[in-house]
N, C-alpha and C positions, 0 to 999 in steps of 0.2 A: 582864923582858919589857916590850916597848913595846905601846902600845895604838894600833892604826891605825884610821883613818876609812875607808879604801878602799885598793885596790891596783890599779895599772896598770903596764904596761910601755911602753917607748918605744924608738925607734931613729931614726937620722938618715937623711936623704936629701939629695941635692944640689939638688933642684928641687921645691918643693911643688906647683906647678901640674901637672907631669908625674906626680907621685905621686898627686895627687887624681884625675886622669883615669884612671890605671891601676887604682887600688884601687876606684874607683866604677864605671867603665865596663867594664873588663876582668874584674875580680874580682866586682863587684856588691855591695860593702859600702856601707853608709850612712856618709857622711863629713860631719863638721862642722868648719868652720873656726873656730879659737879664736884670737882676736886676741892677738898677743904670744907665742903658744905653738906654733902650727902647725896640724896636722890631728888630729882625734880620729876614729879608726876605730871604728865600732860593730860589734863582732863578733857573729855569730850565737851565741846562748847567753848573751848578756848582758855579756861582757867588753868592755874597751876597750884600745886601743893608741894612743899618741900618736906622730905623726911630726913631727920638727922639722928645719928646714933648717940645714945646717951648711956653712959656706964651704969648709972643707978636708975635706969628707966622704970617708971611706974606707969602702967597702962591707964589710959583715960577711962573715967567711969561714966562717960557720956559719949554720944556719937560724934566721931571726929570727921567722918566722911560719909555723905549720902550719895549713892549712885543711882541716878534716875534711869529706869528701864521702860521699854515699851510693853513687856510681858513679864510680870513678876513671877508667875508660876514657872515659866521657862528658866528665868534667871536663878531662882531658888533650886530648881531641879539640877541645873548645871553646876551650881556651887556645891550641892550635896554630892554629886558624882565626882567632884574634885576633892572630896573629903572634908569639906567645910561643914561645921556643925552650926545650925541655926540656934540662936539664943532664945530663951523663954523668960518672960518677965511676969511676975505675979501681978494680977490685976489687969493684965492686957489679954483680951480675948483673942488669942492666936489660934489658928487652925492647926490641923495635924502636921502641916509643913512648916509651922512657925511663922506664918504670915498673919498679921493683924489686918483684917479687911475693913478699912475705913471708908472706902468709896461707896459701897452699897448702903452704909449707915449714914452717909453724908457727914462723916466725922474725920475728914482728912484723907491722906493717901492710904493705899495698901502698902504695907511696909514689913520687912523682915530684917532682923539684926544678926550679926555674926562678928567674931573676933578675927583680927589679922594675927599673924604669927607672934607679934609682940603683945597681944592681949588688948589692943585698942579696939573700940567698938566702931563697926562700919555697918551701913545699911544699904539694902536695895529697896527702891520704892517706885511705885506707879502713882503719878499724880492724878488727881481727880479732874482732868481737863477734857 
């Protein structure tokens, strides 16, 4: 077994300035620029994620960041007002706002997906607790 000092996740973007604006202004996360590394996103609850710029960036085809919210309808409404488009996936019974309602069906969270400026997939979700 290894002994770790800390744990963090990271993913690439194609433009750090656009990512910083999106994650700080649209999402509302505290962002720290780290010289030579990129951006450090301070997540509510104490975690961190690093974003680094990659010249030949290819967007993730899976969800890289899940943002837990108290009210998914309000979160989706605010994202849409900020110009964010909710993604739709074939076979996922999403409502008119792009929210898949899992809580009422006892099939997981209520969740909606969208892309960040680099095309990475992010979600907002309400846990069934």
